[in-house]
N, C-alpha and C positions, 0 to 999 in steps of 0.2 A: 151701080157703087161706088165711090171714092177710091182712090186708089194709093201707091206709095207717093208720089209729090204731095197730093193733099196732105198724107198722113205726116208727114218729114215736118211739115209745117204746122202741124198740130203736136209735134212731139217738141220744138223747137217752143212753142207758147207754153209746154206744162213743163220743159226744164226752168224754163225763165221766170214763169209764175206758182210753180207748185210742184220745184224739183225734191218737195220730201215723199209725196206721191209715190215717183216710178222707182223701184227698186231694181229693176233688170227691163233693159229694151233696146233697142237698135238706135244705133250711133245715126242723127237724122243727116248727115253729111255724105253719109254713105250709100253706096249704089245697093239696092236690094233685088234679088230675083227669085225669094222665095214666094211661092204662092201661099204660104200661111206667114204671117210676122209674130214673135213672140212677144207677150210686155208682161210684165208684173207689178202689180199695183199695191200698196201697203193697204192694210187694211180697211182704214177707214174711206179711201177712195172709190167706192161703189158710183158713185155718181159721175164721175171721169167716166168709170168700166162700162156702166149706162150709155154714156155722149157717143163715146167710141164704140161699141157692138152696135149700135143706132146706125151711126154713120159708117161703119166699114164692113159690118157683117161679118163672114167666112175669114176675111181678109188676115184679121187679128187672130192670134189666140191667147184670150186674157185671163190671167189669172190674179186676185183679190186676195192676198195673205196665202193661206193653207188650200183656197178650193179655186178652181176653175170658174167662171163667170160667162155666161152669165146661168148654167147647170147648178152650179154651188156643188159640185164635188170635190174629194179632195185627192188632192195630185201629191200627197206629202206620205211617205212610208208610216204604216204603223209606230214607230220608235217615236214619233212627235207625240205621240199622247201619252209616254209611258217615261217612267221615272229611273234613270238609269244611273245606282249607285248604291249609297249607304248611309243611313243618318251620322252625321261627326258624332264623335266622342267629346262631351265637355270638357275634358280635360287635353285635345285639343288644339280645336277653335271654338271660336265664339264671334256668332255675327251680330250685329245688330246696325238698326238704321241711324244713319249720321240725322235724321231728319223726317218728318213725316213723309210716307214715300206716296205718289199721285201718280198718275199720269192719264191723260184723256182716251177713251175709249178705241180701238184703232190704230192708234199713236205708238209710235217706239217712242224711247225716253232711255235718258244717261242719268245716271244716278250715283251717290256717293255714298256707300256702306260702310263700316266698321268692322273691321276684322281683326278679332284679337287671336294670337298664337301663346296658347297656353301652355306649350308646352315645354321642356326645360332645355328645347335645341331647337336651333332656325330651321323654320321650313319656308319652301319656296314654291307659291301657287302659280301652277302653268296658265300662259291665256293668250290671247292675242290681242292683247291690249285693253281686256275689258273683262270683266267675269261674266257667264251666264247666268241667264235665272229661267224660271217657270212660273207662270202663275197656276195657281192652285184654288180649287173650291174648300170649304169647311172642314170638308171629308178627304184631304188631299188630292183628289182627284185632279190629272193637269187637265185646264181647261184651255191654257193661252202661251204662248210665247213669240219669240222673232224669229220670221221668215224671211229668211233674202241671204244676200249673197254677204260674207265678210272677209275683213282681210287675214291672209294666208299667215301672215310670219307669226313667231312666237315669240311670247315676253313672259318673265319670270316677275313675279312679285317676289320678293323676299321680307321676311318677317321675321326678325330676333325673338328670342325667347321673351314671354310677359310683354311682348311690344304689341299697342293697336297701331294700324294702319288705317286710313281711309283712301279705300279701292273704287274703281270706277264700276259699275253693271249696268248690264244692255238688257232693260225691260221689254219686251214684247206684247201687244195685246192682241195678236191674231189669232181668232178661234184654232183649235184643234178636234172640236168634240162636235157631231153628228146636231147635237141640239141646241146650238148656238149659231147664230146668225156669221157674218164672215169675222166679226170683232165680237172681243168678249166684252158684255151688257156694262153699262153701269152700275158701280154698286161696291161691295164691301167683298176684296179678295183677300188671297195670301200669297208670298211670294217666297220664292225658296231657289237659294242660292247656292249653284253648281262650284264645288271647289276639286281643283284636280291638282294632286299632291303625289308626285312622285308614282305614275301611273293609277292611282287609286284616285275613283269619283265619289265625293264625299258631299253628304246633302246636309246645308245648314237649318235649323229650325224654322218655323215659318213667319215672315214677318207680315204686320199687318200692311194692304196695301190698298189704297182708296182710287178706282176708276172711274172718270168721270165725264159726262157728255163729251 
């Protein structure tokens, strides 16, 4: 079975050729002594995971999106398939898409949404530089989200009364339900934007989302 010296070369190649596949992993130039090496891949990268598993076996602890590979078991807690918050009142915020929202299956994308402050006072949305979101089915069940490391620094988006701002939102399509594969499959879905305001978690009305192959 191939070892770390071979794996570090494969990681260098991945970082160069498919940097968006690697969500978390060892630095190729480091020295390793672990019996297992943890690697997290984006939800679309099942073929890359299969190649690494075939070549390195138990040397690598592989995770693709929200699941282990190849076992397909969820390593995330139950909270990832839940919505936390209350529907936002239309007298406080309105959220709309700046353009038709679409993302490739298994991929992570950053898009813009239009957030309007309907209140008569300024409001500040807390974030780490972009708004969070979840993918739901037409019954409102959470089916996908972004899974991976995010910046810890806080950034506030202030919106004046009756002002509309175009704000970035992070869209992830890693599956978080057992009935779906590693990635939410192509089709018509819905996107709910999470708004953090003064310790409150507010949920936007669903926006149309197209997931493409």
